[in-house]
C-alpha positions as a Markdown table, in Angstrom:
| # | Residue | x | y | z |
|---|---|---|---|---|
| 1 | Met | 36.4 | -174.1 | 81.1 |
| 2 | Leu | 35.3 | -176.1 | 78.0 |
| 3 | Gln | 31.6 | -175.4 | 78.7 |
| 4 | Lys | 32.4 | -171.6 | 78.9 |
| 5 | Ser | 34.1 | -171.8 | 75.6 |
| 6 | Arg | 31.2 | -173.6 | 74.0 |
| 7 | His | 28.8 | -171.1 | 75.4 |
| 8 | Leu | 30.8 | -168.2 | 74.0 |
| 9 | Leu | 31.1 | -169.9 | 70.6 |
| 10 | Tyr | 27.3 | -170.5 | 70.6 |
| 11 | Cys | 26.7 | -166.7 | 71.3 |
| 12 | Val | 29.2 | -165.7 | 68.6 |
| 13 | Val | 27.5 | -167.9 | 66.1 |
| 14 | Leu | 24.0 | -166.7 | 67.1 |
| 15 | Val | 25.1 | -163.0 | 67.0 |
| 16 | Phe | 26.6 | -163.6 | 63.3 |
| 17 | Asn | 23.5 | -165.4 | 62.1 |
| 18 | Phe | 21.3 | -162.6 | 63.5 |
| 19 | Phe | 23.3 | -159.8 | 61.6 |
| 20 | Ser | 23.5 | -162.0 | 58.5 |
| 21 | Leu | 19.7 | -162.4 | 58.5 |
| 22 | Ser | 19.2 | -158.8 | 59.1 |
| 23 | Ala | 21.5 | -157.8 | 56.2 |
| 24 | Leu | 19.6 | -160.3 | 53.9 |
| 25 | Ala | 16.2 | -158.9 | 54.9 |
| 26 | Gln | 17.5 | -155.4 | 54.1 |
| 27 | Ser | 18.7 | -156.3 | 50.9 |
| 28 | Ser | 15.2 | -156.9 | 49.6 |
| 29 | Arg | 12.8 | -153.9 | 49.0 |
| 30 | Thr | 9.1 | -153.7 | 48.3 |
| 31 | Gly | 6.9 | -151.1 | 46.8 |
| 32 | Asn | 3.3 | -150.9 | 45.7 |
| 33 | Phe | 1.8 | -149.5 | 42.4 |
| 34 | Thr | -1.4 | -149.2 | 40.6 |
| 35 | Val | -2.3 | -149.4 | 37.0 |
| 36 | Ser | -5.7 | -148.1 | 35.8 |
| 37 | Glu | -5.7 | -150.0 | 32.5 |
| 38 | Thr | -4.2 | -153.3 | 31.2 |
| 39 | Val | -0.4 | -152.8 | 30.6 |
| 40 | Met | 2.3 | -155.0 | 29.5 |
| 41 | Phe | 5.2 | -155.9 | 31.8 |
| 42 | Asp | 8.0 | -157.9 | 30.6 |
| 43 | Gly | 5.7 | -159.7 | 28.0 |
| 44 | Gln | 3.0 | -160.4 | 30.6 |
| 45 | Gln | -0.4 | -158.4 | 30.6 |
| 46 | Leu | -1.2 | -156.8 | 34.0 |
| 47 | Pro | -4.9 | -156.0 | 34.2 |
| 48 | Ala | -6.0 | -152.8 | 35.9 |
| 49 | Gly | -5.3 | -153.1 | 39.8 |
| 50 | Arg | -2.9 | -152.8 | 42.5 |
| 51 | Tyr | 0.4 | -154.6 | 42.4 |
| 52 | Gln | 3.2 | -155.3 | 44.9 |
| 53 | Val | 6.8 | -155.3 | 43.6 |
| 54 | Ile | 9.7 | -156.9 | 45.3 |
| 55 | Trp | 13.3 | -156.5 | 44.3 |
| 56 | Ser | 16.7 | -157.1 | 45.5 |
| 57 | Gly | 20.1 | -155.7 | 44.3 |
| 58 | Thr | 21.1 | -152.3 | 43.2 |
| 59 | Gly | 22.2 | -150.7 | 39.8 |
| 60 | Asp | 21.9 | -153.0 | 36.7 |
| 61 | Ala | 21.8 | -156.3 | 38.6 |
| 62 | Thr | 18.3 | -156.0 | 40.1 |
| 63 | Ser | 15.7 | -158.7 | 39.8 |
| 64 | Val | 12.1 | -157.6 | 40.2 |
| 65 | Thr | 9.1 | -159.7 | 41.2 |
| 66 | Val | 5.4 | -158.4 | 40.6 |
| 67 | Lys | 2.8 | -159.9 | 42.8 |
| 68 | Arg | -1.0 | -159.4 | 42.8 |
| 69 | Gly | -2.3 | -160.7 | 46.2 |
| 70 | His | -0.1 | -163.6 | 47.0 |
| 71 | Lys | 0.5 | -164.7 | 43.3 |
| 72 | Val | 3.4 | -163.9 | 41.4 |
| 73 | Val | 2.4 | -162.7 | 38.1 |
| 74 | Ala | 5.7 | -161.4 | 36.5 |
| 75 | Thr | 9.5 | -161.2 | 36.8 |
| 76 | Ala | 11.8 | -159.0 | 35.1 |
| 77 | Pro | 15.3 | -157.5 | 35.3 |
| 78 | Ala | 15.6 | -153.7 | 36.2 |
| 79 | His | 17.9 | -150.9 | 36.8 |
| 80 | Val | 17.8 | -148.9 | 40.0 |
| 81 | Ile | 18.1 | -145.3 | 39.1 |
| 82 | Ala | 18.3 | -142.1 | 41.1 |
| 83 | Val | 15.4 | -139.7 | 41.0 |
| 84 | Thr | 14.0 | -136.6 | 42.5 |
| 85 | Pro | 11.5 | -138.1 | 45.3 |
| 86 | Pro | 8.0 | -138.0 | 43.9 |
| 87 | Lys | 5.0 | -136.9 | 45.8 |
| 88 | Asp | 3.1 | -140.1 | 45.0 |
| 89 | Asn | 3.6 | -143.6 | 43.6 |
| 90 | Arg | 4.1 | -143.3 | 39.8 |
| 91 | Val | 4.1 | -145.7 | 36.8 |
| 92 | Met | 5.7 | -144.4 | 33.7 |
| 93 | Glu | 4.7 | -146.2 | 30.5 |
| 94 | Asn | 5.8 | -146.4 | 26.8 |
| 95 | Lys | 3.2 | -146.7 | 24.1 |
| 96 | Gly | 3.9 | -148.9 | 21.2 |
| 97 | Thr | 3.0 | -148.2 | 17.7 |
| 98 | Asp | 0.2 | -150.7 | 18.0 |
| 99 | Gly | -1.3 | -148.7 | 20.9 |
| 100 | Thr | 0.0 | -151.3 | 23.5 |
| 101 | Arg | 1.1 | -149.7 | 26.8 |
| 102 | Ser | 4.1 | -151.1 | 28.7 |
| 103 | Ile | 5.6 | -150.2 | 32.1 |
| 104 | Ser | 8.9 | -148.5 | 31.6 |
| 105 | Glu | 9.5 | -147.1 | 35.2 |
| 106 | Ile | 8.2 | -147.3 | 38.6 |
| 107 | Gln | 8.6 | -144.5 | 41.2 |
| 108 | Phe | 7.8 | -144.7 | 44.9 |
| 109 | Phe | 6.4 | -142.0 | 47.0 |
| 110 | Gly | 9.3 | -140.1 | 48.9 |
| 111 | Glu | 12.0 | -142.3 | 47.7 |
| 112 | Lys | 15.3 | -141.2 | 45.8 |
| 113 | Tyr | 15.2 | -144.3 | 43.6 |
| 114 | Ala | 13.1 | -145.7 | 41.0 |
| 115 | Leu | 13.0 | -149.1 | 39.1 |
| 116 | Arg | 13.7 | -148.6 | 35.2 |
| 117 | Phe | 12.7 | -151.4 | 32.9 |
| 118 | Asp | 14.7 | -152.0 | 29.7 |
| 119 | Gln | 12.3 | -151.8 | 26.7 |
| 120 | Ala | 14.9 | -152.9 | 24.1 |
| 121 | Glu | 13.5 | -156.4 | 23.6 |
| 122 | Glu | 10.0 | -155.0 | 23.3 |
| 123 | Met | 11.2 | -152.4 | 20.6 |
| 124 | Arg | 13.1 | -155.1 | 18.7 |
| 125 | Ser | 9.8 | -157.1 | 18.5 |
| 126 | Asn | 8.0 | -154.0 | 17.3 |
| 127 | Leu | 10.5 | -153.3 | 14.6 |
| 128 | Asp | 10.5 | -157.0 | 13.5 |
| 129 | Gly | 6.6 | -156.9 | 13.3 |
| 130 | Arg | 6.7 | -154.2 | 10.6 |
C-alpha cells in the first residue's frame, strides 16, 4: 500500500512539473525582424541585419531581449499592444531631430499584438541636448 501511494505521489508530481514547464515555455514568445540601416534600440546601435526578439509578459510589464545569432545585443522594457494583424513583419521607427532613427514598435506577421517601446527617455535626452 505504501509503495502504491509513493508511486501515485510520484506521478502527480511529474504531471504537475510537466504542466508548470509547459506554462513557463508558453509565457515566452519570440519573433524576428530586419532593419535595413543602423537604428537605435534602447540606447544601443543595431547595425543593418536580421534579429530575433524574445519577450515574456503582457501589457506594461514586458521585458524584451534582442539577439543577433546567439549573442544578446540589447534588452529593453516594452508594452504589448493590440494591432490589426499586418501582412509582414514591420519595424516602426522614430526619427530624432539629429536624424537618428530609433525603433518604436515591432509588429509581427499575422499576429494581433505588437511590441511598443517607450521613447520618453530618448525624447528627454534630445531636449536636454538643445
